[in-house]
N, C-alpha and C positions, 0 to 999 in steps of 0.2 A: 750342251747348247743345241746340238742336233735334235735331241729328244724334246726339248722345249719347243723348237720350231715345228716339229711334227705334231706335237700336242696342240699348238696354236692353230695349225692348218686344219686339224681335225675339228676343233671347236668352231672355227669359221665355216667349215663345210656343213657342220650340223646346224649352225645358226641360219645358213642359207636355206637348208631344207625346212627348217621351222618357219621361216618367213614366207615360203611358197605356199600356195593353196589359199582357199577362202578363209577369211577370219571375220566372223560375224560381229566382232567388237571393234573393227576398224572404223575410223571416223567416216569413211566414205561407203561403208557397208549399207545396203538397202534396208529400209524399215517397212517396206510394203512391196507387194508384187506390182508390176506395171499394170495400169488399167487395161482391162480386156473383158468385155462382157458384163453381165448383170451382177457378178459377185466380185467385191473388192476385199482383199485380204491384206491387213497390215499387222504389225506386231510392236509391242513395247520394246524398250531397250533390252536386248538379250542378256546384258550384264546383270539384270535383276531377276532373270529366270532361275528357278530352283535348280534346274539342270546344271547351271554354271556355278551358282553360289555355293551349293553344298556338295559338289562333285568331288570325288577323290582324284579326278584327273581333269581339272578345268581346262588345261591346255588342249587336250584331245577333244573336249566337248565344244570348244569355241571355234574349231576348225571345220571346214567342209561346208557342204550345202544342205545339210539335213533340215535346217529351218525353212529354207525356201522350197525344198522338196516337199515338206509336210504342208506348207501353205498352199503350194500348187495343187497338191492332192485335195486339200480341203475345198479349194475353189472348184475343181473339176467335179467333185462329188456333190457339192451344194448346187451347182448349176443344174444338175440333173433333177433336182427336187423342186425347182422353182417353176411355176406356171409362166407362160409368156408375159412379158411386160413387168414382172416383179423384179425387185433388186434386193440385194443383201450386202451388208457391210459387216465383215468379221474382223475383230482385233484380238490377236493372241496376247494375253496378259502375262501368262506364266506357263511354263512347260517343265515337266520332270519326266524324262523318258524312262521306259521300262529298263530295268537293270541298272547297274552301276559298276564303277571300277573298284577293284579291291587290291590296292597296292601291296598289302601285307602278304599277298600270295607269292611274292618274290620277283626277282629279276626275270624279265622276259614275259611276265604275265600282268604287269602293272598297266599295260595298255589294252587289255582285253576286257570288254564289257561283259560282266557276269549277270546273267538273267536268272533271278530267283523270285519266288513269290513275295518276298519282303520288299521288292522294288517294283511296284506296279506303275504303269504309266498314269500320269495326271496332267491335266491342262485346265487353264481358266481362259474362257473366251467371252468377250462381249460381242453382242450382235445388235443390228438394227435391220428390221425386215420391212421393206416398203412394198405396198400393193401396186397394182398396175396403174393406178391414178397418181402415184407418187406419194400417197399419204403413208405415214408411219403406221404399220399394222401391228408390230410387236418389237420390243427391245428388251434386253436384259443381259445379265452376266451369269454364266454357268460354270460351275466347277465340275469337270467331268473326270471320271477315272474308270478303270477296269480292274477291280481287285481280283477277279477270277481269270486274268489274262492268260495264265498258263493252262487252266482247265479248258478254256475255249481255244486252245492253241490251234494255229493253222497247220496244215500238213508239214511233216518233218522236212521236206525238201524246200520249203519257203526260205529264201535267203535274203529277203528284203529287210534291211536293218531297221526300217520303220514299220514293220508289219503289225506290231502291237498297238502303236499309236494310231495307225490308219484304221485298224479295226475299231478302236475306241471312238475315233472321229465318225466313222460310219454309223455306229450305234447311236451316238448323240444326234447326228443329223436325221436319222430315221425317227427318233423320238420327238425331236423338235419340229421337223418340217415334213414328216410323212415319207411315203414311198416315192421313188422317182416318178416324174410326170412324163407321159408319152408326148413327144414333140412331133409336130407336123412339118 
């Protein structure tokens, strides 16, 4: 009986740990960054993202703030590329982050993201670009990826868990909207 109570207490404690932290699939989870400045960033339902649908560790992928962190980074980098008065609306349709979980590696390693060249970062983004007069200058949907993400790898001491996705976003923004604009 005592062993059953101890096991039940352990299960309840673990359930409490699992419930803590951000869960992007929660009913009250945000679906956009708060409005601020000329770049708006929203995203589709994360439950439809490849990162969660095909993951070997969906539970780990739906936790944390990686989605809002990546959206914030996109906004920050896009703002630098827009001339004064222009606006940009970005909507993240799909994400598949670099690397994946390989639970077959065994106990203790099922929660480790393995980064190999067969798991490149991918993202689908819709955008609407408005000129300074408010007229629609461009719109579209882009499927972006970085198949050479390990060849173009950042310095070995880079510990940002989104470094591959951020570099992919930077490359797309540079191709789509040009170099950063000097602000006065």
